[in-house]
C-alpha positions as CSV (number, residue, x, y, z in Angstrom):
1,M,84.8,225.3,7.5
2,R,84.9,223.3,4.4
3,N,87.9,222.0,2.4
4,N,87.5,223.0,-1.3
5,Y,90.0,220.3,-2.4
6,R,89.1,216.8,-3.6
7,L,90.3,214.0,-1.4
8,K,91.2,210.5,-2.7
9,N,89.9,207.4,-1.0
10,C,91.9,205.9,1.8
11,P,95.3,204.5,0.5
12,F,95.0,201.4,2.7
13,C,91.3,200.3,2.6
14,G,89.7,202.4,-0.1
15,G,87.3,204.0,2.4
16,R,85.9,207.5,2.1
17,P,87.7,210.2,4.2
18,D,86.3,213.0,6.2
19,I,88.1,216.2,7.1
20,K,87.6,217.6,10.6
21,Y,88.8,221.0,11.5
22,N,90.0,221.5,15.1
23,R,89.6,224.6,17.2
24,T,92.9,226.1,18.0
25,I,94.1,228.9,20.2
26,G,96.6,231.3,18.7
27,I,97.6,231.9,15.2
28,T,97.5,228.4,13.7
29,Y,94.8,226.2,12.2
30,S,94.7,222.4,12.5
31,A,92.7,219.6,10.9
32,D,92.5,215.8,10.7
33,I,91.6,213.7,7.7
34,V,90.1,210.4,9.0
35,C,89.0,207.4,7.0
36,R,85.4,206.4,7.8
37,H,86.2,202.7,7.5
38,C,89.6,202.0,9.0
39,N,90.1,205.2,11.0
40,L,93.5,206.0,9.4
41,K,94.2,209.6,10.5
42,L,96.4,212.3,9.1
43,H,97.0,215.5,11.2
44,A,98.3,218.9,9.9
45,W,98.6,222.5,11.1
46,E,99.4,225.7,9.3
47,F,99.3,229.5,9.8
48,S,96.4,230.1,7.4
49,K,93.3,228.1,6.5
50,D,94.2,228.1,2.7
51,D,97.7,226.8,3.4
52,L,96.2,224.1,5.7
53,D,93.7,222.9,3.1
54,R,96.4,222.7,0.4
55,E,98.9,221.0,2.7
56,I,96.7,218.4,4.3
57,T,95.0,217.5,1.0
58,A,98.4,217.1,-0.8
59,K,99.7,214.9,2.0
60,W,96.6,212.7,2.0
61,N,96.4,212.4,-1.8
62,K,100.1,211.6,-2.3
63,R,100.5,208.2,-3.9
64,K,103.7,206.4,-5.1
């Protein structure tokens, strides 16, 4: 699976992130975004792949 949303660089070190989809059992999907440099990780799960992509990308890209 591939995320069609653009990810910003890591908010802590500026490294490039990778998204890794996890195999799940049941009706949910889960994924992690992991920084290649500092290994910062964000985990999310949702009931559809489209919702998961939107949710995890929005959380990762959120900056204040």
